[in-house]
PyMOL CGO cylinders between C-alpha atoms (Angstrom):
from pymol import cmd
from pymol.cgo import CYLINDER

trace = [
    CYLINDER, -2.63, 11.48, 23.79, -6.16, 11.47, 25.20, 0.3, 1, 1, 1, 1, 1, 1,
    CYLINDER, -6.16, 11.47, 25.20, -8.77, 14.16, 25.07, 0.3, 1, 1, 1, 1, 1, 1,
    CYLINDER, -8.77, 14.16, 25.07, -8.57, 16.20, 28.29, 0.3, 1, 1, 1, 1, 1, 1,
    CYLINDER, -8.57, 16.20, 28.29, -12.29, 15.63, 28.84, 0.3, 1, 1, 1, 1, 1, 1,
    CYLINDER, -12.29, 15.63, 28.84, -12.00, 11.84, 28.97, 0.3, 1, 1, 1, 1, 1, 1,
    CYLINDER, -12.00, 11.84, 28.97, -9.81, 9.86, 31.40, 0.3, 1, 1, 1, 1, 1, 1,
    CYLINDER, -9.81, 9.86, 31.40, -6.85, 7.85, 30.13, 0.3, 1, 1, 1, 1, 1, 1,
    CYLINDER, -6.85, 7.85, 30.13, -7.30, 4.09, 29.82, 0.3, 1, 1, 1, 1, 1, 1,
    CYLINDER, -7.30, 4.09, 29.82, -6.10, 1.80, 32.61, 0.3, 1, 1, 1, 1, 1, 1,
    CYLINDER, -6.10, 1.80, 32.61, -2.33, 1.46, 32.38, 0.3, 1, 1, 1, 1, 1, 1,
    CYLINDER, -2.33, 1.46, 32.38, -1.63, -2.09, 31.24, 0.3, 1, 1, 1, 1, 1, 1,
    CYLINDER, -1.63, -2.09, 31.24, 0.66, -1.09, 28.38, 0.3, 1, 1, 1, 1, 1, 1,
    CYLINDER, 0.66, -1.09, 28.38, 3.75, -2.75, 29.87, 0.3, 1, 1, 1, 1, 1, 1,
    CYLINDER, 3.75, -2.75, 29.87, 1.94, -5.80, 31.22, 0.3, 1, 1, 1, 1, 1, 1,
    CYLINDER, 1.94, -5.80, 31.22, 3.04, -9.17, 29.89, 0.3, 1, 1, 1, 1, 1, 1,
    CYLINDER, 3.04, -9.17, 29.89, -0.03, -11.41, 29.75, 0.3, 1, 1, 1, 1, 1, 1,
    CYLINDER, -0.03, -11.41, 29.75, 2.11, -14.57, 29.96, 0.3, 1, 1, 1, 1, 1, 1,
    CYLINDER, 2.11, -14.57, 29.96, 3.40, -13.40, 33.35, 0.3, 1, 1, 1, 1, 1, 1,
    CYLINDER, 3.40, -13.40, 33.35, -0.01, -12.47, 34.80, 0.3, 1, 1, 1, 1, 1, 1,
    CYLINDER, -0.01, -12.47, 34.80, -2.15, -14.69, 36.98, 0.3, 1, 1, 1, 1, 1, 1,
    CYLINDER, -2.15, -14.69, 36.98, -5.57, -15.77, 35.78, 0.3, 1, 1, 1, 1, 1, 1,
    CYLINDER, -5.57, -15.77, 35.78, -7.14, -13.29, 38.18, 0.3, 1, 1, 1, 1, 1, 1,
    CYLINDER, -7.14, -13.29, 38.18, -4.92, -10.44, 36.94, 0.3, 1, 1, 1, 1, 1, 1,
    CYLINDER, -4.92, -10.44, 36.94, -5.84, -11.27, 33.35, 0.3, 1, 1, 1, 1, 1, 1,
    CYLINDER, -5.84, -11.27, 33.35, -9.54, -11.26, 34.16, 0.3, 1, 1, 1, 1, 1, 1,
    CYLINDER, -9.54, -11.26, 34.16, -9.36, -8.01, 36.12, 0.3, 1, 1, 1, 1, 1, 1,
    CYLINDER, -9.36, -8.01, 36.12, -7.26, -6.28, 33.44, 0.3, 1, 1, 1, 1, 1, 1,
    CYLINDER, -7.26, -6.28, 33.44, -9.69, -7.34, 30.74, 0.3, 1, 1, 1, 1, 1, 1,
    CYLINDER, -9.69, -7.34, 30.74, -12.65, -6.11, 32.79, 0.3, 1, 1, 1, 1, 1, 1,
    CYLINDER, -12.65, -6.11, 32.79, -10.95, -2.74, 33.43, 0.3, 1, 1, 1, 1, 1, 1,
    CYLINDER, -10.95, -2.74, 33.43, -10.05, -2.29, 29.78, 0.3, 1, 1, 1, 1, 1, 1,
    CYLINDER, -10.05, -2.29, 29.78, -13.48, -3.36, 28.54, 0.3, 1, 1, 1, 1, 1, 1,
    CYLINDER, -13.48, -3.36, 28.54, -15.19, -0.91, 30.90, 0.3, 1, 1, 1, 1, 1, 1,
    CYLINDER, -15.19, -0.91, 30.90, -12.99, 1.92, 29.58, 0.3, 1, 1, 1, 1, 1, 1,
    CYLINDER, -12.99, 1.92, 29.58, -13.66, 1.02, 25.93, 0.3, 1, 1, 1, 1, 1, 1,
    CYLINDER, -13.66, 1.02, 25.93, -17.38, 0.79, 26.58, 0.3, 1, 1, 1, 1, 1, 1,
    CYLINDER, -17.38, 0.79, 26.58, -17.42, 4.25, 28.16, 0.3, 1, 1, 1, 1, 1, 1,
    CYLINDER, -17.42, 4.25, 28.16, -15.12, 5.69, 25.47, 0.3, 1, 1, 1, 1, 1, 1,
    CYLINDER, -15.12, 5.69, 25.47, -17.41, 4.48, 22.70, 0.3, 1, 1, 1, 1, 1, 1,
    CYLINDER, -17.41, 4.48, 22.70, -20.54, 5.69, 24.49, 0.3, 1, 1, 1, 1, 1, 1,
    CYLINDER, -20.54, 5.69, 24.49, -19.66, 9.34, 25.08, 0.3, 1, 1, 1, 1, 1, 1,
    CYLINDER, -19.66, 9.34, 25.08, -20.30, 12.14, 22.63, 0.3, 1, 1, 1, 1, 1, 1,
    CYLINDER, -20.30, 12.14, 22.63, -17.59, 12.39, 19.99, 0.3, 1, 1, 1, 1, 1, 1,
    CYLINDER, -17.59, 12.39, 19.99, -16.37, 15.79, 21.20, 0.3, 1, 1, 1, 1, 1, 1,
    CYLINDER, -16.37, 15.79, 21.20, -15.58, 14.21, 24.59, 0.3, 1, 1, 1, 1, 1, 1,
    CYLINDER, -15.58, 14.21, 24.59, -14.32, 10.85, 23.34, 0.3, 1, 1, 1, 1, 1, 1,
    CYLINDER, -14.32, 10.85, 23.34, -10.68, 9.87, 23.16, 0.3, 1, 1, 1, 1, 1, 1,
    CYLINDER, -10.68, 9.87, 23.16, -9.08, 9.49, 19.72, 0.3, 1, 1, 1, 1, 1, 1,
    CYLINDER, -9.08, 9.49, 19.72, -10.22, 6.45, 17.71, 0.3, 1, 1, 1, 1, 1, 1,
    CYLINDER, -10.22, 6.45, 17.71, -6.59, 5.32, 17.47, 0.3, 1, 1, 1, 1, 1, 1,
    CYLINDER, -6.59, 5.32, 17.47, -6.33, 5.11, 21.27, 0.3, 1, 1, 1, 1, 1, 1,
    CYLINDER, -6.33, 5.11, 21.27, -9.49, 3.01, 21.44, 0.3, 1, 1, 1, 1, 1, 1,
    CYLINDER, -9.49, 3.01, 21.44, -8.05, 0.71, 18.75, 0.3, 1, 1, 1, 1, 1, 1,
    CYLINDER, -8.05, 0.71, 18.75, -4.78, 0.41, 20.71, 0.3, 1, 1, 1, 1, 1, 1,
    CYLINDER, -4.78, 0.41, 20.71, -6.70, -0.57, 23.85, 0.3, 1, 1, 1, 1, 1, 1,
    CYLINDER, -6.70, -0.57, 23.85, -8.66, -3.15, 21.85, 0.3, 1, 1, 1, 1, 1, 1,
    CYLINDER, -8.66, -3.15, 21.85, -5.35, -4.59, 20.57, 0.3, 1, 1, 1, 1, 1, 1,
    CYLINDER, -5.35, -4.59, 20.57, -4.14, -4.87, 24.16, 0.3, 1, 1, 1, 1, 1, 1,
    CYLINDER, -4.14, -4.87, 24.16, -7.40, -6.60, 25.08, 0.3, 1, 1, 1, 1, 1, 1,
    CYLINDER, -7.40, -6.60, 25.08, -6.87, -9.11, 22.26, 0.3, 1, 1, 1, 1, 1, 1,
    CYLINDER, -6.87, -9.11, 22.26, -3.47, -10.08, 23.67, 0.3, 1, 1, 1, 1, 1, 1,
    CYLINDER, -3.47, -10.08, 23.67, -5.06, -10.70, 27.08, 0.3, 1, 1, 1, 1, 1, 1,
    CYLINDER, -5.06, -10.70, 27.08, -7.93, -12.69, 25.57, 0.3, 1, 1, 1, 1, 1, 1,
    CYLINDER, -7.93, -12.69, 25.57, -5.46, -14.77, 23.55, 0.3, 1, 1, 1, 1, 1, 1,
    CYLINDER, -5.46, -14.77, 23.55, -3.55, -15.65, 26.72, 0.3, 1, 1, 1, 1, 1, 1,
    CYLINDER, -3.55, -15.65, 26.72, -6.75, -16.58, 28.57, 0.3, 1, 1, 1, 1, 1, 1,
    CYLINDER, -6.75, -16.58, 28.57, -7.92, -18.80, 25.71, 0.3, 1, 1, 1, 1, 1, 1,
    CYLINDER, -7.92, -18.80, 25.71, -4.53, -20.48, 25.50, 0.3, 1, 1, 1, 1, 1, 1,
    CYLINDER, -4.53, -20.48, 25.50, -4.54, -21.26, 29.20, 0.3, 1, 1, 1, 1, 1, 1,
    CYLINDER, -4.54, -21.26, 29.20, -8.06, -22.70, 29.08, 0.3, 1, 1, 1, 1, 1, 1,
    CYLINDER, -8.06, -22.70, 29.08, -7.23, -24.84, 26.07, 0.3, 1, 1, 1, 1, 1, 1,
    CYLINDER, -7.23, -24.84, 26.07, -4.37, -26.44, 28.04, 0.3, 1, 1, 1, 1, 1, 1,
    CYLINDER, -4.37, -26.44, 28.04, -6.68, -27.62, 30.83, 0.3, 1, 1, 1, 1, 1, 1,
    CYLINDER, -6.68, -27.62, 30.83, -7.72, -31.27, 30.64, 0.3, 1, 1, 1, 1, 1, 1,
    CYLINDER, -7.72, -31.27, 30.64, -11.28, -31.72, 29.43, 0.3, 1, 1, 1, 1, 1, 1,
    CYLINDER, -11.28, -31.72, 29.43, -11.61, -28.16, 28.09, 0.3, 1, 1, 1, 1, 1, 1,
    CYLINDER, -11.61, -28.16, 28.09, -11.48, -26.79, 24.60, 0.3, 1, 1, 1, 1, 1, 1,
    CYLINDER, -11.48, -26.79, 24.60, -10.40, -23.35, 23.41, 0.3, 1, 1, 1, 1, 1, 1,
    CYLINDER, -10.40, -23.35, 23.41, -14.00, -22.36, 22.73, 0.3, 1, 1, 1, 1, 1, 1,
]
cmd.load_cgo(trace, "trace")
């Protein structure tokens, strides 16, 4: 699935954001963002397929959505 020259993304595919702690969500998002940043920065002949990067970004969106939802439920805070 990935180019042999570039490491696979962190394995959070089966993670359920609703079941993760705030710390786990933050760490997962940081890990995934670091991978995407590196994947988009390398030369195209070493980069993973665009589809894989898009899939990782979709996973990141689900984590961000959960984080925003949790923050919006805290008294005195807004979703922004």
